[in-house]
C-alpha positions in Angstrom: -9.3 -24.8 14.1 -8.3 -22.8 11.0 -6.6 -24.7 8.1 -5.2 -22.5 5.3 -4.2 -25.7 3.4 -7.9 -26.4 2.7 -9.1 -22.8 1.9 -9.0 -23.3 -1.8 -10.9 -26.6 -1.6 -13.5 -25.4 0.9 -14.0 -21.7 0.1 -12.7 -20.7 -3.3 -15.8 -21.3 -5.3 -18.0 -19.5 -2.7 -15.6 -16.5 -2.5 -15.3 -16.3 -6.3 -19.1 -16.4 -6.8 -19.5 -13.6 -4.3 -16.7 -11.5 -5.9 -18.0 -12.2 -9.4 -21.3 -10.7 -8.4 -19.7 -7.6 -7.0 -16.9 -7.0 -9.5 -17.0 -6.0 -13.2 -15.1 -9.0 -14.7 -14.2 -12.6 -14.1 -10.5 -11.7 -14.1 -10.9 -9.0 -11.5 -12.9 -11.4 -9.3 -10.1 -14.0 -9.6 -7.5 -11.4 -8.7 -9.4 -10.1 -5.7 -10.1 -13.6 -4.3 -6.4 -14.4 -4.7 -5.6 -11.1 -2.8 -8.1 -12.2 -0.1 -6.3 -15.5 0.4 -2.9 -13.8 0.6 -4.3 -11.2 3.1 -5.9 -14.0 5.2 -2.7 -16.0 5.1 -0.7 -13.1 6.4 -3.3 -12.5 9.1 -4.0 -16.1 10.1 -2.5 -15.6 13.6 -5.1 -12.8 14.2 -8.1 -15.1 13.6 -9.8 -15.4 17.0 -12.4 -18.0 16.1 -15.3 -15.7 17.0 -16.8 -16.5 13.6 -16.5 -19.3 11.1 -13.5 -19.5 8.8 -15.7 -18.6 5.8 -17.3 -15.6 7.5 -13.8 -14.3 8.3 -12.6 -14.9 4.7 -15.7 -13.1 3.3 -15.1 -10.1 5.6 -11.6 -9.9 4.2 -13.0 -10.3 0.6 -15.4 -7.4 1.2 -12.5 -5.1 2.2 -10.5 -6.2 -0.9 -13.6 -5.3 -3.1 -13.8 -1.9 -1.5 -10.1 -1.4 -2.0 -10.5 -2.3 -5.6 -13.2 0.3 -6.2 -11.3 2.9 -4.1 -8.1 2.4 -6.3 -10.2 2.6 -9.4 -11.9 5.8 -8.2 -8.5 7.5 -7.9 -7.5 6.6 -11.5 -8.0 9.3 -14.0 -11.3 10.7 -12.8 -11.0 13.6 -15.2 -11.1 11.3 -18.2 -14.8 10.5 -17.7 -17.4 12.5 -19.4 -19.9 14.3 -17.3 -23.5 13.0 -17.1 -26.3 15.3 -17.8 -29.4 15.1 -15.5 -32.6 14.1 -17.2 -34.7 17.1 -15.9 -35.9 20.3 -17.4 -33.9 23.3 -16.3 -34.7 27.0 -16.0 -38.4 27.0 -17.2 -41.9 26.2 -16.0 -41.1 22.5 -16.1 -37.9 22.8 -14.0 -37.0 19.6 -12.2 -39.7 17.6 -14.1 -38.5 14.7 -16.3 -37.5 15.3 -19.8 -40.1 13.5 -21.9 -37.5 11.2 -23.6 -35.7 10.5 -20.3 -38.6 9.7 -18.0 -38.5 6.3 -16.2 -39.8 3.3 -18.3 -42.0 0.5 -16.9 -39.8 -2.3 -15.5 -42.6 -4.6 -14.6 -42.3 -7.0 -17.6 -41.9 -10.4 -16.0 -40.6 -12.1 -19.3 -37.5 -9.8 -19.3 -36.4 -10.5 -15.7 -33.5 -12.9 -16.0 -31.1 -12.5 -13.1 -28.0 -13.5 -15.0 -28.9 -11.2 -17.9 -29.7 -8.4 -15.5 -26.4 -8.9 -13.6 -24.4 -8.6 -16.8 -26.3 -5.4 -17.8 -25.8 -4.0 -14.3 -22.1 -4.6 -14.5 -22.0 -2.8 -17.8 -24.0 0.1 -16.5 -21.8 0.4 -13.4 -18.7 0.5 -15.6 -20.1 3.8 -17.1 -20.2 5.5 -13.7 -17.3 7.7 -12.7 -15.0 5.8 -10.4 -16.1 7.6 -7.2 -19.8 7.2 -8.2 -19.2 3.5 -8.8 -17.4 3.1 -5.4 -20.2 4.9 -3.5 -23.0 3.1 -5.4 -21.4 -0.4 -4.9 -20.8 0.2 -1.2 -24.2 1.8 -0.4 -26.5 -0.3 -2.7 -24.8 -3.6 -3.3 -22.7 -3.9 -0.1 -25.4 -2.1 2.0 -22.7 -0.4 4.0 -23.8 2.3 6.5 -23.6 5.9 5.1 -20.9 7.0 7.6 -18.7 4.1 6.5 -19.3 4.9 2.8 -18.4 8.6 3.5 -15.3 7.6 5.4 -13.9 5.1 2.9 -14.8 7.3 -0.1 -13.5 10.5 1.5 -16.7 12.5 1.0 -19.2 14.4 3.2 -22.7 13.1 3.9 -24.2 15.8 1.6 -21.9 14.7 -1.2 -22.9 11.1 -0.6 -26.6 11.8 -1.4 -25.7 13.9 -4.4 -23.5 11.2 -5.8 -26.1 8.5 -5.1 -28.8 10.5 -6.7 -26.8 11.0 -9.9 -25.5 7.4 -9.9 -29.1 6.0 -9.5 -30.3 8.1 -12.4 -27.5 7.1 -14.6 -27.7 3.3 -13.8 -31.5 3.4 -14.2 -31.2 5.1 -17.6 -28.5 2.7 -18.7 -30.5 -0.4 -17.6 -33.5 0.9 -19.5 -31.5 1.4 -22.7 -29.5 -1.8 -22.5 -32.0 -4.2 -21.0 -35.6 -3.1 -21.2 
């Protein structure tokens, strides 16, 4: 059945690769995978065998990743600078893109390198406020349902869409500046 003595051998590389994609640094990914193994070890008696051992470990890893971003969101939110929206305000052009902040063309095939994009995405996510980063990661990268995101982030559904709108704009602008 389940064999904790072989987890490192059988699952560590897979879990680390998954965590590395979702987290901002190699060190953080290593820590979260270690926490995953510790959590799984303490809950091994609760494993019911309804899924594979790896699927069970990945589900624990996903919860540890959410916990990481939740803890980070609580830390010193007031230390982050506010992000200004890239739209005209209070004139005939209200809610239209500022000329120098309008979306750029992302269709250049030569520039699309997944590893490079991943690195830039991680950098851009690090510029988001902690709560924005948590919500963005859960909704976009983890593809969690909105009600789950709201519950785990402690926000209303209206606040979710405001946070997502601002986070998408900021990530898009950052990617355009740092990658395109």
